[in-house]
C-alpha positions in Angstrom: -0.2 0.0 0.1 1.4 3.7 -1.0 0.5 6.7 0.7 -2.1 9.6 -0.7 -0.3 12.2 -2.1 -3.3 14.4 -3.0 -1.9 16.3 -5.5 -0.2 13.4 -8.0 -3.1 10.7 -8.2 -5.1 10.3 -10.6 -8.4 12.8 -11.3 -10.3 9.2 -12.5 -11.9 6.9 -11.5 -13.0 5.3 -7.9 -10.1 6.4 -4.8 -11.1 4.6 -2.0 -9.6 7.0 1.6 -8.8 4.7 4.8 -6.9 5.3 7.3 -7.5 5.6 11.4 -8.2 8.9 13.4 -6.2 11.6 12.8 -4.0 11.2 9.5 -4.9 13.4 7.3 -8.1 12.2 5.4 -10.6 15.6 5.4 -7.1 17.4 4.8 -6.0 15.2 1.5 -9.9 15.1 1.0 -10.3 17.7 0.6 -7.4 18.4 -1.8 -8.6 16.0 -4.0 -11.6 18.2 -4.0 -9.9 21.1 -5.5 -7.4 19.8 -7.2 -11.4 18.5 -9.7 -13.3 21.5 -9.4 -10.0 22.8 -10.9 -8.6 19.9 -13.2 -11.7 18.4 -14.5 -13.8 21.5 -14.2 -16.3 19.7 -12.8 -18.5 21.4 -9.8 -20.1 20.3 -6.3 -23.1 19.0 -7.5 -20.5 16.2 -9.8 -18.4 15.5 -6.9 -19.3 12.6 -4.3 -17.2 12.6 -1.2 -18.6 9.8 1.1 -17.9 9.1 4.0 -20.0 7.7 7.3 -20.9 10.2 9.5 -24.0 13.2 9.5 -21.2 15.1 11.4 -18.3 14.3 9.1 -20.2 15.7 6.1 -20.3 18.0 8.0 -16.6 18.8 8.4 -15.4 18.1 4.5 -17.8 20.8 3.8 -16.6 23.4 5.7 -12.8 22.5 5.2 -13.9 22.3 1.3 -15.6 25.8 2.0 -13.1 26.9 4.3 -10.1 26.3 1.6 -12.0 27.7 -1.5 -12.2 30.5 0.4 -8.9 30.9 1.2 -7.8 30.0 -2.1 -10.1 33.2 -3.9 -8.6 35.5 -0.9 -4.9 34.7 -2.3 -5.8 35.3 -5.5 -7.2 39.0 -4.9 -3.9 39.6 -3.4 -1.7 38.1 -6.4 -1.6 35.6 -8.9 -1.8 31.7 -7.6 0.9 29.1 -9.4 -1.3 25.9 -8.7 -0.1 22.4 -10.1 -3.0 20.9 -12.0 -2.7 18.1 -13.9 0.9 18.2 -14.0 0.4 21.6 -15.8 1.5 25.2 -13.5 -0.9 27.2 -14.2 -1.5 30.6 -12.7 -4.6 31.9 -11.3 -5.6 35.6 -11.3 -8.5 37.1 -10.2 -11.2 37.2 -13.5 -9.4 34.7 -14.6 -11.9 31.5 -16.1 -10.4 29.4 -12.9 -11.0 32.5 -10.7 -14.5 32.1 -11.8 -15.6 29.1 -11.8 -13.5 29.2 -8.0 -16.6 31.5 -7.2 -19.4 29.7 -8.4 -18.4 26.3 -7.2 -18.2 28.2 -3.9 -21.6 29.1 -4.6 -22.6 26.0 -4.6 -21.1 24.4 -2.1 -24.0 23.8 -0.3 -26.8 22.0 -2.3 
């Protein structure tokens, strides 16, 4: 079994993240979620994340929302360089990736 790297895991197919408490599952899911939004141009309604409790579900939604808000806030200050699909891309306020993330943030609770 290999350690999960949210920056290199393929963005296709199904993946199961199974680990003990406190090992970073929610962090990794959050990072993968942002990669799916940007790399595959998916919206929240197109991404399925399953967990076992309502509390865990709310935790993941809250973390994804917080991460999205943080990324968007950083971009408004200066361009953000991010690796998507093994390619470095620069995201600036007003570009297509920025607008996509804003739309995703608006739909995160649906």
